[in-house]
C-alpha positions, 0 to 999 in steps of 0.5 A, a space after each residue: 500500500 502506498 503511504 499517504 505522505 508520498 502521494 502527490 499530484 502533478 498539475 499541468 500548466 497551461 491547461 483549460 481554456 484557450 483564448 479562442 474558447 474564452 472568447 467564444 464563451 464570453 461571446 454567448 454570455 455577453 450576447 445574452 446580457 446585451 440582447 436578452 434571451 434566447 440567443 441561438 447557437 449553431 452547434 456546441 459553442 465549444 466541445 464541453 458538456 458543462 459549458 453547454 449546460 451552463 449556457 443553456 441555463 442562462 438562456 442559450 439555445 443550441 441547434 444543429 442546423 441553421 434552419 432551426 433558428 427562427 427567422 430574424 433571430 440572433 445566432 452565434 456560430 461556434 468556435 470551430 468555424 462554419 462553411 460559407 454556405 452556412 453564412 448564406 443560409 443565415 442571410 436567407 433567413 434574415 438572421 443576425 449572426 455573431 461569428 465566434 470562430 476561433 481566429 486561428 481557425 479563420 487563419 486556416 480558412 483563409 489559407 485554404 481559400 488562397 491555395 484554392 485560388 492558386 489551383 492547388 490540391 489541398 490535403 487537409 489533415 484532420 478527423 472526418 466529421 469534426 466540425 472544424 474540418 467540415 467548415 474548412 472543407 466548405 471554403 474550397 470543397 473542389 480542392 480539399 481532400 481529407 487525410 485522416 492520419 498517416 495510414 490514410 496517405 496511401 488513399 490520396 489522389 491528386 490532379 498534379 503531384 507537383 501542385 499540392 499543399 497541406 493544412 491541418 485541423 488545429 486540435 490534432 496531436 502534434 506528433 501524429 500530424 508530423 508523421 502524416 506530413 512526412 508520409 505525404 512528402 514521401 509521396 509528394 516531394 514538392 508538397 507545399 507547407 502552410 505559411 505558418 503552423 496550423 496546430 494551435 498554440 494552446 493544443 501544442 502547449 497543453 501537449 507539451 505540458 502533458 509530455 513533461 508531466 506524464 514521464 513522472 506520473 503512473 496515472 494521468 487524468 484529463 478533464 474534458 468531453 469525449 467529443 473534444 478532439 484536443 482533450 482526447 489527444 491529451 489522453 493519447 499523448 500521456 500514454 505515449 510519453 510515460 504514463 501507465 494509464 490515462 483517462 478522460 473525465 468530464 467530472 470528478 465523480 467519473 473517476 474510478 477509485 480503482 485507477 489509484 491502485 498502487 499509484 504514487 503520482 497522478 497527473 492532472 490536466 484539462 482540454 482547451 474548452 474546460 473551465 478550471 472549476 472542473 479541474 479543482 473538483 478533480 483536485 478536491 476528489 484526489 485530496 480526499 483520498 490522500 493526494 493533497 500535495 499538488 505541484 505545478 508543471 509549467 514548461 511554457 507560459 501563455 499570454 494570447 489574447 483575442 478581442 470579441 467578434 466584430 458584430 458584438 464589439 460594434 453594438 457594445 461600442 454604441 453604448 456610452 461608457 462601454 468597456 470592451 472585454 479582451 479575453 486573456 489567457 495565461 
């Protein structure tokens, strides 16, 4: 039996909300204050069940398709981005739109448009069906080919092997993306890189923290939802870099006490769409079981900031003395 005094928690930092998620959640909250309920949101604003439930309690209504929003109502587009066709649908219904797409996703959209304009075949590395992939593909559907990991590279067919570029979903595993690009370059030696890295800074930073933490932890608990790509990747990264076991939970009460058998050190982190109160719930649960010594692991600092969507800034600016929030992270 492991002695209580030797038990500890390694707490990853950075963890939790990234600037894009903070901006998106604030967008819905401020829209509710500014315009009153209901505010419609197309898809989950971010992939976290607790965040969605909390916003629903405040008056947000989440819908799967634009056509579910009543004509003339306000609709917020999620942080994952939407295809141009969705903006057209909204215009056809006379909807007032607020676009909470993460600026880093918008960057990928612009890269897709630019490559398509130059008539490149675009190899989009990502997971089929993910909302971000659907939105990016919609920017240039005739030019984009989805590549779902290294094993999918053999299936890629292009018009001209010397005129190919790659882009990626922003929330992927860094190592898997690198492996996929290496395989693509074997097939297409003249493969063109995006102007800058598509994997978002927050995804990379959280994976870096987990890599450092996992080497010293027998068990890693990742707080996040199962439809959160970046949260799922953190579990995979933990197992790949030294942790004997790793699990994804939304709440502390989902932790199985059996996971702690023989465990001296537990690593704890959270996905980029997870409020820190849920992490504190996990820490409290662990403390009750003797894991009260918490040590932060911070290999990199974050200071990214995004302003609110322009549609919301415009209306807030019209109010005398209004203070426009900027979402800080780190």
